[in-house]
Each structure stands twice: as structure tokens, then as C-alpha cells.
C-alpha positions as CSV (number, residue, x, y, z in Angstrom):
1,M,-41.0,8.3,11.4
2,S,-42.9,11.0,9.6
3,T,-42.1,11.8,5.9
4,D,-40.5,15.1,7.0
5,D,-37.9,13.3,9.1
6,W,-35.9,12.1,6.1
7,D,-33.0,14.3,4.8
8,M,-31.1,13.6,1.6
9,Q,-27.5,13.0,2.4
10,I,-26.0,14.9,-0.5
11,S,-26.9,18.3,-1.9
12,E,-29.3,18.9,-4.7
13,T,-26.5,20.4,-6.7
14,Q,-24.4,17.2,-6.2
15,L,-27.4,15.0,-7.2
16,A,-28.1,17.0,-10.3
17,R,-24.5,16.7,-11.4
18,L,-24.4,13.0,-10.8
19,T,-27.7,12.6,-12.7
20,R,-26.3,14.6,-15.6
21,D,-23.2,12.4,-15.7
22,M,-25.3,9.3,-15.6
23,D,-27.4,10.4,-18.5
24,E,-24.4,11.3,-20.5
25,A,-23.0,7.8,-20.0
26,H,-26.3,6.3,-21.0
27,Q,-26.6,8.4,-24.2
28,E,-23.0,7.4,-25.1
29,T,-23.8,3.7,-24.8
30,L,-27.2,3.8,-26.7
31,P,-25.8,3.2,-30.2
32,A,-23.6,0.3,-29.1
33,M,-26.4,-1.2,-27.0
34,R,-28.9,-1.1,-29.9
35,A,-26.4,-2.5,-32.4
36,S,-25.4,-5.4,-30.1
37,A,-29.1,-6.1,-29.4
38,L,-29.7,-6.4,-33.2
39,D,-26.7,-8.6,-33.5
40,L,-28.0,-10.8,-30.7
41,A,-31.3,-11.3,-32.4
42,E,-29.5,-12.2,-35.6
43,E,-27.3,-14.7,-33.8
44,I,-30.3,-16.4,-32.2
45,R,-32.1,-16.7,-35.5
46,A,-29.0,-18.1,-37.2
47,R,-27.8,-20.4,-34.5
48,R,-27.6,-24.1,-35.3
49,T,-27.0,-27.0,-33.0
50,D,-24.3,-28.4,-35.4
51,E,-21.8,-25.6,-34.9
52,P,-19.4,-27.1,-32.3
53,R,-16.5,-25.1,-33.8
54,D,-18.0,-21.9,-32.3
55,A,-18.1,-23.2,-28.8
56,G,-14.5,-22.5,-28.0
57,R,-14.6,-19.0,-29.5
58,R,-17.7,-18.2,-27.5
59,R,-16.2,-19.5,-24.3
60,F,-13.2,-17.3,-24.8
61,L,-15.3,-14.2,-25.6
62,L,-17.5,-15.0,-22.6
63,G,-14.6,-15.1,-20.2
64,A,-12.9,-12.0,-21.6
65,G,-16.2,-10.0,-21.7
66,G,-17.2,-11.1,-18.3
67,A,-13.9,-10.0,-16.7
68,A,-14.1,-6.6,-18.4
69,V,-17.6,-6.0,-17.1
70,A,-16.6,-7.0,-13.6
71,L,-13.7,-4.6,-13.5
72,T,-15.9,-1.8,-14.9
73,L,-18.7,-2.3,-12.5
74,A,-16.5,-2.7,-9.4
75,A,-15.8,1.0,-9.4
76,C,-19.5,1.7,-9.0
77,S,-20.3,-1.1,-6.5
78,S,-20.9,-1.1,-2.8
79,S,-19.1,-3.6,-0.5
80,S,-22.5,-4.5,1.1
81,K,-23.6,-8.0,0.4
82,S,-27.0,-9.8,0.4
83,T,-28.0,-13.5,0.3
84,S,-31.2,-13.2,-1.6
85,G,-32.9,-16.5,-2.2
86,S,-33.6,-15.5,-5.8
87,S,-29.9,-15.3,-6.6
88,P,-28.5,-17.9,-9.0
89,S,-25.5,-20.0,-8.0
90,A,-22.2,-18.7,-9.5
91,G,-21.6,-22.2,-10.7
92,G,-24.7,-22.6,-12.9
93,S,-26.1,-21.0,-16.0
94,P,-29.2,-18.8,-15.8
95,A,-30.3,-20.2,-19.1
96,S,-30.5,-23.7,-17.5
97,A,-32.4,-22.6,-14.4
98,G,-36.1,-23.1,-15.0
99,A,-35.6,-22.8,-18.8
100,S,-39.2,-23.7,-19.7
101,G,-41.9,-22.2,-21.9
102,Q,-41.4,-20.2,-25.0
103,Y,-38.3,-18.4,-23.8
104,T,-35.4,-20.8,-23.7
105,G,-31.6,-20.7,-23.8
106,D,-30.2,-17.2,-24.1
107,L,-33.8,-15.9,-24.7
108,K,-34.6,-16.9,-21.1
109,V,-32.0,-14.4,-20.0
110,V,-33.2,-11.8,-22.4
111,A,-36.8,-12.3,-21.1
112,L,-35.5,-11.9,-17.5
113,A,-33.6,-8.7,-18.3
114,T,-36.7,-7.3,-20.0
115,A,-38.9,-8.1,-17.0
116,L,-36.4,-6.5,-14.6
117,E,-36.2,-3.3,-16.7
118,N,-40.0,-3.2,-16.8
119,Q,-40.1,-3.7,-13.0
120,A,-37.7,-0.8,-12.5
121,V,-39.8,1.5,-14.8
122,G,-42.9,0.6,-12.9
123,A,-41.3,1.2,-9.5
124,Y,-40.0,4.6,-10.5
125,Q,-43.4,5.5,-12.0
126,A,-45.2,4.5,-8.8
127,A,-42.7,6.6,-6.9
128,L,-43.5,9.7,-9.0
129,Q,-47.2,9.1,-8.6
130,A,-46.8,8.7,-4.8
131,A,-44.8,12.0,-4.7
132,Q,-47.5,13.8,-6.7
133,A,-50.1,12.5,-4.3
134,G,-48.1,13.9,-1.4
135,K,-47.5,10.5,0.2
136,L,-43.7,10.9,0.4
137,G,-43.4,14.3,2.0
138,T,-41.2,17.0,0.5
139,V,-39.5,15.7,-2.7
140,P,-36.5,17.7,-3.7
141,P,-36.6,18.6,-7.5
142,A,-33.2,17.0,-8.0
143,V,-34.7,13.7,-6.7
144,A,-37.6,13.9,-9.1
145,N,-35.2,14.6,-11.9
146,F,-33.1,11.5,-11.0
147,V,-36.2,9.3,-10.9
148,T,-37.5,10.6,-14.2
149,T,-34.0,10.1,-15.9
150,A,-33.4,6.6,-14.4
151,M,-37.0,5.6,-15.4
152,A,-36.4,6.7,-19.0
153,Q,-33.1,4.8,-19.2
154,H,-34.7,1.6,-17.9
155,A,-37.4,2.0,-20.6
156,D,-34.6,2.3,-23.3
157,H,-33.0,-0.9,-22.0
158,A,-36.3,-2.7,-22.0
159,K,-36.9,-1.6,-25.6
160,A,-33.6,-2.9,-26.7
161,W,-34.2,-6.3,-25.0
162,N,-37.7,-6.5,-26.5
163,A,-36.2,-5.9,-29.9
164,V,-34.1,-9.1,-29.4
165,L,-37.2,-11.1,-28.4
166,T,-39.3,-9.9,-31.4
167,G,-36.4,-10.2,-33.7
168,A,-36.1,-13.9,-32.7
169,G,-39.8,-14.4,-33.4
170,K,-40.9,-14.3,-29.7
171,P,-43.5,-12.0,-28.0
172,A,-42.3,-8.8,-26.5
173,I,-42.6,-8.5,-22.7
174,T,-44.6,-5.4,-21.8
175,D,-45.5,-6.2,-18.2
176,V,-43.6,-7.6,-15.2
177,P,-43.9,-11.4,-15.2
178,L,-41.8,-11.9,-12.1
179,S,-42.8,-13.9,-9.0
180,N,-41.5,-11.1,-6.7
181,Q,-43.5,-8.4,-8.3
182,A,-46.3,-8.5,-5.8
183,D,-43.8,-8.0,-2.9
184,T,-42.2,-5.1,-4.8
185,T,-45.6,-3.5,-5.3
186,A,-46.5,-4.0,-1.7
187,A,-43.3,-2.4,-0.5
188,L,-43.8,0.6,-2.7
189,G,-47.3,1.0,-1.3
190,K,-45.9,1.2,2.2
191,A,-43.2,3.7,1.4
192,A,-43.7,6.9,3.5
193,S,-40.7,8.9,2.5
194,V,-38.2,9.5,-0.3
195,G,-35.7,7.5,1.7
196,D,-38.0,4.5,1.7
197,V,-38.3,4.7,-2.0
198,A,-34.6,5.1,-2.5
199,K,-33.8,2.0,-0.4
200,L,-36.2,-0.1,-2.5
201,A,-34.9,1.4,-5.8
202,L,-31.4,0.5,-4.6
203,Q,-32.4,-3.1,-4.2
204,L,-33.8,-3.2,-7.8
205,E,-30.7,-1.4,-9.2
206,D,-28.2,-3.7,-7.4
207,Q,-30.2,-6.7,-8.7
208,A,-30.2,-5.5,-12.3
209,A,-26.5,-4.6,-12.4
210,Q,-25.5,-7.9,-10.9
211,T,-27.8,-9.9,-13.1
212,Y,-26.2,-8.4,-16.1
213,L,-22.8,-9.3,-14.8
214,F,-23.9,-12.8,-14.2
215,A,-25.3,-12.9,-17.7
216,A,-22.1,-11.7,-19.2
217,Y,-20.4,-14.8,-17.8
218,N,-23.1,-17.3,-18.6
219,V,-24.9,-16.5,-21.9
220,T,-23.5,-18.3,-24.9
221,S,-23.8,-15.5,-27.4
222,P,-21.0,-12.9,-27.9
223,A,-23.6,-10.3,-28.9
224,G,-25.5,-11.2,-25.7
225,I,-22.4,-10.6,-23.7
226,A,-21.9,-7.2,-25.5
227,T,-25.4,-6.1,-24.8
228,A,-25.3,-7.0,-21.1
229,A,-21.8,-5.4,-20.8
230,T,-23.1,-2.2,-22.3
231,I,-26.1,-1.8,-20.0
232,A,-24.6,-3.0,-16.7
233,P,-22.4,0.0,-16.0
234,V,-25.4,2.4,-16.3
235,E,-27.4,0.3,-13.9
236,A,-24.4,0.3,-11.5
237,M,-24.3,4.1,-11.8
238,H,-28.0,4.2,-10.7
239,A,-27.1,2.1,-7.6
240,A,-24.0,4.2,-6.8
241,I,-26.1,7.5,-6.9
242,L,-28.8,6.0,-4.7
243,N,-26.1,4.9,-2.2
244,Y,-24.9,8.5,-2.1
245,V,-28.4,9.8,-1.6
246,L,-28.9,7.5,1.4
247,G,-25.5,8.4,2.9
248,Q,-24.2,4.9,2.2
249,Y,-21.0,5.9,0.4
250,P,-20.0,3.0,-1.9
251,V,-16.8,1.2,-1.2
252,P,-15.5,-0.3,-4.4
253,D,-15.2,-4.1,-4.6
254,D,-12.3,-5.7,-6.5
255,F,-15.0,-7.4,-8.5
256,L,-18.8,-6.8,-8.5
257,P,-20.5,-9.7,-6.6
258,V,-23.4,-11.6,-8.1
259,D,-25.1,-12.5,-4.8
260,K,-28.0,-10.2,-5.6
261,A,-28.4,-11.3,-9.2
262,A,-31.9,-12.5,-10.2
263,S,-32.5,-16.0,-11.4
264,P,-34.6,-16.8,-14.5
265,T,-36.7,-18.9,-12.1
266,L,-38.3,-15.6,-11.1
267,L,-40.0,-15.5,-14.5
268,T,-43.6,-16.6,-14.6
269,V,-43.9,-16.8,-18.4
């Protein structure tokens, strides 16, 4: 199929409006996201192994926070399912899956989130470069605006997560230390239309949103739950808009699934 054979399935006016709504939601969540990220860094610094009294409170907050996130994200989700081999089991904790190296416990989840955000930034940047080089055919201005906006939002999320890492005395993650990055880069290199890029971006956005939901159920820190819960709905909006662009109108789930969530075992640090 030639690059000119692909047609966007919604109007540019509709996409521009959706992008504007998405950015408004992002801007509204920024203060809470940054505050909860700072709280998370402080919690990690202050955490002691001899605090069993906090365990029950954290489990309660974890359950309540996770349920709230699931209900919020369900409205933005698609009923389509995937059985990716990188997905964690719903019965386990991402912090216990391959928790080795300098990022352990909740920091393992934070490192994964940072890497996923960097991966999305890189993917959108590569898409813009391909468009500028004429490799994707005609790119509607509204599409370029969506890509630029989503990329900036992922960069904001990565910055917040990196603040947690550095606040806990760990190195920031500025690249993409994920074992699936080579495949992602290769897929981007093969993209021949805006539709191809949109399909790949949708996979990344679904993965990010569901990873945050899984984290909200499995991290031990209330501030970690709050940070994931603040970011996840924005990621879900990215995915919903891409579904509309592709003509795959999302059918809301009762609860957002986690079958596409990334596992910390993807981390190569």
C-alpha cells in the first residue's frame, strides 16, 4: 500500500478538538503529578523495614486507589485484548519480577515507567522526523499537532519519574533501557504511512496506561499509587484518540485490562 492510500478516519477539526481536550487534562494534572512524585521520593528515602504498622494502611490505600484508577480508565479503553509475552501476571507484583540491580522495590516500577515514557518520546520524535523526510506521505497538520502534544506530555511524565529516582539517590534514566526497544525502532523504520505510525503508537500508549494501572494495584507506596493514578488517565486519552484516528472506535470496558502492561523484566538496567 502506498503512503497516499491511508485516510484518517476522523476530521482534522475533530482531532484538533480531542488534542486540545487531552492537553487541558494533562495541564490540570501536572501540579498533582509533581507533588505526588515528590512525596514518593520522600517516602522511599524515609522507608524503614521495621514499620509493619504501615502495611495494613498501605494495602487499604492500594486497593482503593487501584479501583478508582480502573474505573477512570475504563471510559477511555478499548475492548480489544492482547496477550503480549511481556505482560506481568495479575497475581504478582512488578516490583518482584526481575527486581535486580540498582533499582529495586518500588524504584523498579519507577524505572520501568521512566523507560516507557522515554520510549514513547523517542517513537513520536522518530515519527516527526520521518514525516519531515517525506517517508509517511501527506501528514495532516492536526496529526502533527497531536504527535507534538503527546510527545511533550510523555516528556513531562518522564521528568516527574526521574525526579523520584534522583530524589531517592538513584541515577536518572535518560535513554530507553528496555529489551523491546530494538523491535520498536525497527517497526518505526518500516512505517510507510501515518496509519502505520498510529498503530505502533497505540500499542505503546495501551502498554503505558495498563502498566500504570497494574502499578496502582501493586506498588507499596501511597504516593506511588497517586502518581500512577494521576498519569494513567492521560495515557488512556492518548490511546483513545489514536483509536479514533484509526477508525477503531473504543468500546469501554467495565475495568481497564492489564494484559498489555509491561513487566519490569523488560528493563535492562
